[in-house]
GUTI-786946 format. One record per residue (C-alpha): z, x, y; residue in three letters; residue number from 1. Coordinates in steps of 0.02 Angstrom, whole numbers, plus 50000, padded with zeros to 5 digits. Layout:
BEGIN
<pt zz="Z" xx="X" yy="Y" rest="Ala" nr="NUM"/>
...
end
This chain:
BEGIN
<pt zz="50000" xx="50000" yy="50000" rest="Met" nr="1"/>
<pt zz="50036" xx="50146" yy="50117" rest="Gly" nr="2"/>
<pt zz="49856" xx="50208" yy="50105" rest="Ile" nr="3"/>
<pt zz="49789" xx="50033" yy="50135" rest="Val" nr="4"/>
<pt zz="49894" xx="50015" yy="50294" rest="Lys" nr="5"/>
<pt zz="49835" xx="50185" yy="50357" rest="Trp" nr="6"/>
<pt zz="49653" xx="50138" yy="50328" rest="Leu" nr="7"/>
<pt zz="49679" xx="49972" yy="50414" rest="Ala" nr="8"/>
<pt zz="49761" xx="50055" yy="50564" rest="Ala" nr="9"/>
<pt zz="49616" xx="50179" yy="50574" rest="Gly" nr="10"/>
<pt zz="49491" xx="50037" yy="50571" rest="Ala" nr="11"/>
<pt zz="49583" xx="49951" yy="50715" rest="Ile" nr="12"/>
<pt zz="49580" xx="50111" yy="50820" rest="Ile" nr="13"/>
<pt zz="49394" xx="50136" yy="50789" rest="Leu" nr="14"/>
<pt zz="49361" xx="49956" yy="50834" rest="Thr" nr="15"/>
<pt zz="49463" xx="49976" yy="50994" rest="Phe" nr="16"/>
<pt zz="49361" xx="50126" yy="51053" rest="Phe" nr="17"/>
<pt zz="49201" xx="50041" yy="51001" rest="Gly" nr="18"/>
<pt zz="49242" xx="49890" yy="51110" rest="Cys" nr="19"/>
<pt zz="49297" xx="49984" yy="51262" rest="Phe" nr="20"/>
<pt zz="49169" xx="50125" yy="51261" rest="Gly" nr="21"/>
<pt zz="49181" xx="50313" yy="51253" rest="Arg" nr="22"/>
<pt zz="49319" xx="50420" yy="51324" rest="Ala" nr="23"/>
<pt zz="49296" xx="50473" yy="51505" rest="Ile" nr="24"/>
<pt zz="49206" xx="50640" yy="51519" rest="Glu" nr="25"/>
<pt zz="49255" xx="50771" yy="51647" rest="Ser" nr="26"/>
<pt zz="49134" xx="50828" yy="51783" rest="Ser" nr="27"/>
<pt zz="49130" xx="51011" yy="51834" rest="Tyr" nr="28"/>
<pt zz="49080" xx="51075" yy="52006" rest="Tyr" nr="29"/>
<pt zz="49047" xx="51240" yy="52094" rest="Gln" nr="30"/>
<pt zz="49019" xx="51298" yy="52272" rest="Leu" nr="31"/>
<pt zz="48840" xx="51352" yy="52295" rest="Asp" nr="32"/>
<pt zz="48707" xx="51382" yy="52427" rest="Tyr" nr="33"/>
<pt zz="48559" xx="51499" yy="52455" rest="Val" nr="34"/>
<pt zz="48619" xx="51637" yy="52572" rest="Pro" nr="35"/>
<pt zz="48505" xx="51650" yy="52723" rest="Thr" nr="36"/>
<pt zz="48597" xx="51765" yy="52844" rest="Pro" nr="37"/>
<pt zz="48525" xx="51795" yy="53016" rest="Lys" nr="38"/>
<pt zz="48415" xx="51948" yy="53024" rest="Glu" nr="39"/>
<pt zz="48514" xx="52101" yy="53078" rest="Met" nr="40"/>
<pt zz="48437" xx="52224" yy="53201" rest="Leu" nr="41"/>
<pt zz="48501" xx="52376" yy="53108" rest="Asn" nr="42"/>
<pt zz="48464" xx="52452" yy="52939" rest="Gln" nr="43"/>
<pt zz="48600" xx="52454" yy="52807" rest="Ala" nr="44"/>
<pt zz="48750" xx="52557" yy="52857" rest="Tyr" nr="45"/>
<pt zz="48785" xx="52704" yy="52739" rest="Pro" nr="46"/>
<pt zz="48947" xx="52628" yy="52677" rest="Tyr" nr="47"/>
<pt zz="49007" xx="52540" yy="52521" rest="Thr" nr="48"/>
<pt zz="49115" xx="52384" yy="52522" rest="Ile" nr="49"/>
<pt zz="49211" xx="52291" yy="52388" rest="Arg" nr="50"/>
<pt zz="49242" xx="52104" yy="52392" rest="Val" nr="51"/>
<pt zz="49412" xx="52075" yy="52312" rest="Lys" nr="52"/>
<pt zz="49461" xx="51911" yy="52232" rest="Asp" nr="53"/>
<pt zz="49534" xx="51801" yy="52368" rest="Phe" nr="54"/>
<pt zz="49712" xx="51740" yy="52360" rest="Asp" nr="55"/>
<pt zz="49738" xx="51552" yy="52365" rest="Val" nr="56"/>
<pt zz="49880" xx="51442" yy="52421" rest="Ser" nr="57"/>
<pt zz="49981" xx="51385" yy="52272" rest="Glu" nr="58"/>
<pt zz="49937" xx="51200" yy="52292" rest="Ala" nr="59"/>
<pt zz="49753" xx="51241" yy="52266" rest="Tyr" nr="60"/>
<pt zz="49776" xx="51366" yy="52126" rest="Arg" nr="61"/>
<pt zz="49705" xx="51253" yy="51992" rest="Arg" nr="62"/>
<pt zz="49541" xx="51185" yy="51926" rest="Asn" nr="63"/>
<pt zz="49576" xx="51005" yy="51979" rest="Asn" nr="64"/>
<pt zz="49490" xx="50961" yy="52142" rest="Ile" nr="65"/>
<pt zz="49620" xx="50919" yy="52273" rest="Val" nr="66"/>
<pt zz="49614" xx="50766" yy="52384" rest="Tyr" nr="67"/>
<pt zz="49739" xx="50702" yy="52511" rest="Arg" nr="68"/>
<pt zz="49764" xx="50541" yy="52607" rest="Gln" nr="69"/>
<pt zz="49908" xx="50599" yy="52716" rest="Ser" nr="70"/>
<pt zz="49968" xx="50767" yy="52780" rest="Pro" nr="71"/>
<pt zz="50120" xx="50758" yy="52666" rest="Tyr" nr="72"/>
<pt zz="50051" xx="50714" yy="52495" rest="Gln" nr="73"/>
<pt zz="49920" xx="50797" yy="52385" rest="Leu" nr="74"/>
<pt zz="49827" xx="50717" yy="52240" rest="His" nr="75"/>
<pt zz="49728" xx="50797" yy="52100" rest="Tyr" nr="76"/>
<pt zz="49575" xx="50725" yy="52017" rest="Tyr" nr="77"/>
<pt zz="49597" xx="50712" yy="51829" rest="Asn" nr="78"/>
<pt zz="49413" xx="50719" yy="51782" rest="Tyr" nr="79"/>
<pt zz="49330" xx="50804" yy="51933" rest="Asp" nr="80"/>
<pt zz="49361" xx="50989" yy="51910" rest="Leu" nr="81"/>
<pt zz="49305" xx="51158" yy="51975" rest="Trp" nr="82"/>
<pt zz="49199" xx="51250" yy="51847" rest="Ala" nr="83"/>
<pt zz="49298" xx="51409" yy="51883" rest="Val" nr="84"/>
<pt zz="49452" xx="51441" yy="51989" rest="Lys" nr="85"/>
<pt zz="49426" xx="51421" yy="52178" rest="Pro" nr="86"/>
<pt zz="49469" xx="51603" yy="52218" rest="Glu" nr="87"/>
<pt zz="49324" xx="51661" yy="52110" rest="Tyr" nr="88"/>
<pt zz="49203" xx="51533" yy="52182" rest="Leu" nr="89"/>
<pt zz="49236" xx="51587" yy="52362" rest="Val" nr="90"/>
<pt zz="49238" xx="51774" yy="52323" rest="Ser" nr="91"/>
<pt zz="49077" xx="51767" yy="52223" rest="Asp" nr="92"/>
<pt zz="48985" xx="51674" yy="52361" rest="Met" nr="93"/>
<pt zz="49040" xx="51804" yy="52490" rest="Leu" nr="94"/>
<pt zz="48980" xx="51941" yy="52373" rest="Phe" nr="95"/>
<pt zz="48810" xx="51858" yy="52356" rest="Arg" nr="96"/>
<pt zz="48798" xx="51831" yy="52543" rest="His" nr="97"/>
<pt zz="48843" xx="52011" yy="52586" rest="Leu" nr="98"/>
<pt zz="48718" xx="52075" yy="52458" rest="Thr" nr="99"/>
<pt zz="48577" xx="51974" yy="52534" rest="Val" nr="100"/>
<pt zz="48627" xx="52022" yy="52712" rest="Ala" nr="101"/>
<pt zz="48598" xx="52207" yy="52669" rest="Lys" nr="102"/>
<pt zz="48712" xx="52279" yy="52802" rest="Ile" nr="103"/>
<pt zz="48798" xx="52394" yy="52675" rest="Phe" nr="104"/>
<pt zz="48716" xx="52517" yy="52558" rest="Ser" nr="105"/>
<pt zz="48816" xx="52444" yy="52412" rest="Glu" nr="106"/>
<pt zz="48921" xx="52289" yy="52386" rest="Val" nr="107"/>
<pt zz="49042" xx="52286" yy="52239" rest="Arg" nr="108"/>
<pt zz="49152" xx="52157" yy="52154" rest="Arg" nr="109"/>
<pt zz="49252" xx="52266" yy="52035" rest="Ser" nr="110"/>
<pt zz="49345" xx="52431" yy="52045" rest="Met" nr="111"/>
<pt zz="49243" xx="52590" yy="52018" rest="Asp" nr="112"/>
<pt zz="49279" xx="52774" yy="51991" rest="Val" nr="113"/>
<pt zz="49262" xx="52806" yy="52177" rest="Glu" nr="114"/>
<pt zz="49348" xx="52698" yy="52305" rest="Asp" nr="115"/>
<pt zz="49230" xx="52604" yy="52420" rest="Pro" nr="116"/>
<pt zz="49233" xx="52639" yy="52606" rest="Asp" nr="117"/>
<pt zz="49292" xx="52463" yy="52647" rest="Phe" nr="118"/>
<pt zz="49375" xx="52317" yy="52562" rest="Thr" nr="119"/>
<pt zz="49363" xx="52136" yy="52615" rest="Ile" nr="120"/>
<pt zz="49488" xx="52007" yy="52554" rest="Asn" nr="121"/>
<pt zz="49564" xx="51846" yy="52614" rest="Gly" nr="122"/>
<pt zz="49666" xx="51691" yy="52580" rest="Ile" nr="123"/>
<pt zz="49603" xx="51515" yy="52544" rest="Ile" nr="124"/>
<pt zz="49727" xx="51402" yy="52632" rest="Arg" nr="125"/>
<pt zz="49642" xx="51235" yy="52598" rest="Ala" nr="126"/>
<pt zz="49495" xx="51182" yy="52491" rest="Leu" nr="127"/>
<pt zz="49498" xx="50995" yy="52477" rest="Glu" nr="128"/>
<pt zz="49436" xx="50820" yy="52506" rest="Glu" nr="129"/>
<pt zz="49526" xx="50740" yy="52654" rest="Tyr" nr="130"/>
<pt zz="49521" xx="50550" yy="52657" rest="Asp" nr="131"/>
<pt zz="49547" xx="50452" yy="52817" rest="Asn" nr="132"/>
<pt zz="49535" xx="50266" yy="52776" rest="Gln" nr="133"/>
<pt zz="49349" xx="50236" yy="52741" rest="Asp" nr="134"/>
<pt zz="49293" xx="50411" yy="52792" rest="Glu" nr="135"/>
<pt zz="49297" xx="50567" yy="52684" rest="Trp" nr="136"/>
<pt zz="49294" xx="50747" yy="52746" rest="Tyr" nr="137"/>
<pt zz="49267" xx="50916" yy="52665" rest="Ala" nr="138"/>
<pt zz="49405" xx="51031" yy="52726" rest="His" nr="139"/>
<pt zz="49402" xx="51220" yy="52709" rest="Leu" nr="140"/>
<pt zz="49531" xx="51334" yy="52789" rest="Ala" nr="141"/>
<pt zz="49536" xx="51520" yy="52754" rest="Met" nr="142"/>
<pt zz="49548" xx="51693" yy="52828" rest="Asn" nr="143"/>
<pt zz="49467" xx="51863" yy="52795" rest="Met" nr="144"/>
<pt zz="49519" xx="52043" yy="52827" rest="Asn" nr="145"/>
<pt zz="49412" xx="52200" yy="52829" rest="Leu" nr="146"/>
<pt zz="49507" xx="52359" yy="52786" rest="Gln" nr="147"/>
<pt zz="49450" xx="52539" yy="52798" rest="Glu" nr="148"/>
<pt zz="49514" xx="52614" yy="52636" rest="Asn" nr="149"/>
<pt zz="49530" xx="52793" yy="52699" rest="Lys" nr="150"/>
<pt zz="49650" xx="52750" yy="52839" rest="Thr" nr="151"/>
<pt zz="49716" xx="52584" yy="52768" rest="Arg" nr="152"/>
<pt zz="49682" xx="52511" yy="52938" rest="Lys" nr="153"/>
<pt zz="49630" xx="52329" yy="52959" rest="Val" nr="154"/>
<pt zz="49474" xx="52337" yy="53067" rest="Leu" nr="155"/>
<pt zz="49439" xx="52152" yy="53080" rest="Trp" nr="156"/>
<pt zz="49526" xx="51989" yy="53040" rest="Ser" nr="157"/>
<pt zz="49481" xx="51808" yy="53072" rest="Arg" nr="158"/>
<pt zz="49540" xx="51633" yy="53025" rest="Glu" nr="159"/>
<pt zz="49441" xx="51472" yy="53004" rest="Trp" nr="160"/>
<pt zz="49490" xx="51291" yy="52985" rest="Asp" nr="161"/>
<pt zz="49331" xx="51187" yy="52972" rest="Tyr" nr="162"/>
<pt zz="49304" xx="51006" yy="52921" rest="Arg" nr="163"/>
<pt zz="49145" xx="50908" yy="52891" rest="Lys" nr="164"/>
<pt zz="49122" xx="50722" yy="52869" rest="Lys" nr="165"/>
<pt zz="49027" xx="50680" yy="52709" rest="Val" nr="166"/>
<pt zz="48897" xx="50543" yy="52696" rest="Ser" nr="167"/>
<pt zz="48950" xx="50467" yy="52529" rest="Asn" nr="168"/>
<pt zz="49122" xx="50435" yy="52458" rest="Leu" nr="169"/>
<pt zz="49097" xx="50536" yy="52299" rest="Glu" nr="170"/>
<pt zz="49167" xx="50708" yy="52251" rest="Pro" nr="171"/>
<pt zz="48993" xx="50785" yy="52234" rest="Ile" nr="172"/>
<pt zz="48962" xx="50757" yy="52420" rest="Tyr" nr="173"/>
<pt zz="49130" xx="50836" yy="52461" rest="Val" nr="174"/>
<pt zz="49082" xx="50990" yy="52359" rest="Val" nr="175"/>
<pt zz="48915" xx="50997" yy="52451" rest="Arg" nr="176"/>
<pt zz="49007" xx="50987" yy="52617" rest="Gly" nr="177"/>
<pt zz="49126" xx="51126" yy="52564" rest="Leu" nr="178"/>
<pt zz="48976" xx="51234" yy="52517" rest="Ser" nr="179"/>
<pt zz="48900" xx="51207" yy="52689" rest="Glu" nr="180"/>
<pt zz="49064" xx="51253" yy="52773" rest="Leu" nr="181"/>
<pt zz="49078" xx="51411" yy="52667" rest="Leu" nr="182"/>
<pt zz="48901" xx="51460" yy="52715" rest="Glu" nr="183"/>
<pt zz="48944" xx="51440" yy="52899" rest="Leu" nr="184"/>
<pt zz="49102" xx="51544" yy="52880" rest="Ile" nr="185"/>
<pt zz="49014" xx="51683" yy="52785" rest="Asn" nr="186"/>
<pt zz="48874" xx="51691" yy="52913" rest="Asn" nr="187"/>
<pt zz="49001" xx="51709" yy="53053" rest="Glu" nr="188"/>
<pt zz="49102" xx="51838" yy="52956" rest="Ala" nr="189"/>
<pt zz="48949" xx="51946" yy="52921" rest="Ile" nr="190"/>
<pt zz="48894" xx="51938" yy="53103" rest="Ala" nr="191"/>
<pt zz="49068" xx="51998" yy="53155" rest="Asp" nr="192"/>
<pt zz="49070" xx="52136" yy="53025" rest="Ile" nr="193"/>
<pt zz="48897" xx="52195" yy="53079" rest="Asp" nr="194"/>
<pt zz="48965" xx="52216" yy="53256" rest="Ser" nr="195"/>
<pt zz="49115" xx="52314" yy="53191" rest="Val" nr="196"/>
<pt zz="49001" xx="52429" yy="53092" rest="Met" nr="197"/>
<pt zz="48893" xx="52453" yy="53247" rest="Asn" nr="198"/>
<pt zz="49043" xx="52518" yy="53342" rest="Val" nr="199"/>
<pt zz="49094" xx="52634" yy="53199" rest="Met" nr="200"/>
<pt zz="48918" xx="52703" yy="53189" rest="Ala" nr="201"/>
<pt zz="48919" xx="52735" yy="53376" rest="Gly" nr="202"/>
<pt zz="48773" xx="52620" yy="53410" rest="Lys" nr="203"/>
<pt zz="48764" xx="52503" yy="53559" rest="Pro" nr="204"/>
<pt zz="48782" xx="52321" yy="53516" rest="Gln" nr="205"/>
<pt zz="48632" xx="52212" yy="53554" rest="Ala" nr="206"/>
<pt zz="48748" xx="52067" yy="53589" rest="Gln" nr="207"/>
<pt zz="48937" xx="52057" yy="53593" rest="Pro" nr="208"/>
<pt zz="49022" xx="51961" yy="53455" rest="Val" nr="209"/>
<pt zz="49043" xx="51783" yy="53513" rest="Lys" nr="210"/>
<pt zz="49206" xx="51715" yy="53448" rest="Glu" nr="211"/>
<pt zz="49188" xx="51533" yy="53398" rest="Ile" nr="212"/>
<pt zz="49349" xx="51433" yy="53407" rest="Pro" nr="213"/>
<pt zz="49406" xx="51409" yy="53228" rest="Ala" nr="214"/>
<pt zz="49469" xx="51232" yy="53256" rest="Ser" nr="215"/>
<pt zz="49319" xx="51155" yy="53345" rest="Val" nr="216"/>
<pt zz="49152" xx="51207" yy="53271" rest="Pro" nr="217"/>
<pt zz="49009" xx="51129" yy="53368" rest="Val" nr="218"/>
<pt zz="48905" xx="51096" yy="53214" rest="Glu" nr="219"/>
<pt zz="49034" xx="50990" yy="53123" rest="Phe" nr="220"/>
<pt zz="49141" xx="50840" yy="53156" rest="Glu" nr="221"/>
<pt zz="49325" xx="50875" yy="53168" rest="Val" nr="222"/>
<pt zz="49454" xx="50783" yy="53065" rest="Leu" nr="223"/>
<pt zz="49577" xx="50686" yy="53172" rest="Pro" nr="224"/>
<pt zz="49746" xx="50774" yy="53187" rest="Pro" nr="225"/>
<pt zz="49856" xx="50742" yy="53033" rest="Pro" nr="226"/>
<pt zz="49979" xx="50644" yy="53139" rest="Gly" nr="227"/>
<pt zz="49846" xx="50513" yy="53173" rest="Glu" nr="228"/>
<pt zz="49809" xx="50482" yy="52989" rest="Ile" nr="229"/>
<pt zz="49903" xx="50336" yy="52916" rest="Glu" nr="230"/>
end
């Protein structure tokens, strides 16, 4: 009788899943864009640079995509996930962008026998979907630092906090918006670094670095202050 009950229970479970459909499948996302940096006036500088894995704030150190509906509470999607950890996604895109920009003779991701001339690293402070009633925003906040390895001196540092309203209320459009924000940030970072390298090489700058306010980018809509979100 025990075997008969077990078979009957198994049949009920199979019937249940057959009636209500398949289990929910997870969706995996990545940050991606085709790097198209502005043409630099100079040839590649005779320096090597390493892009270290970025640090990430603890709340975002996971594969679940983060979304929030208030400044005080975070939520995590159960089935919408990053394909790899956010720190690798951001670092890999900066590596690709620097390689295409061709302002350094060599761009590395890993340690080598010889130390590179410079190291660039940073911290991802927010990588999320930010919901404000019936509007969704992609929100990316981060900073970068450029260090000269010989002197251990930080030559350049900058912070960003950019937000972009997305057209559709689906995670894929948030990921697309985050990719666009990351492209903007990397373009601005590389332009700044090019100016720093110009000074080190003793060359006159064609144009001074124009600092864009990190909180109000002209190209993107700005999320209302957290205090105004109900």
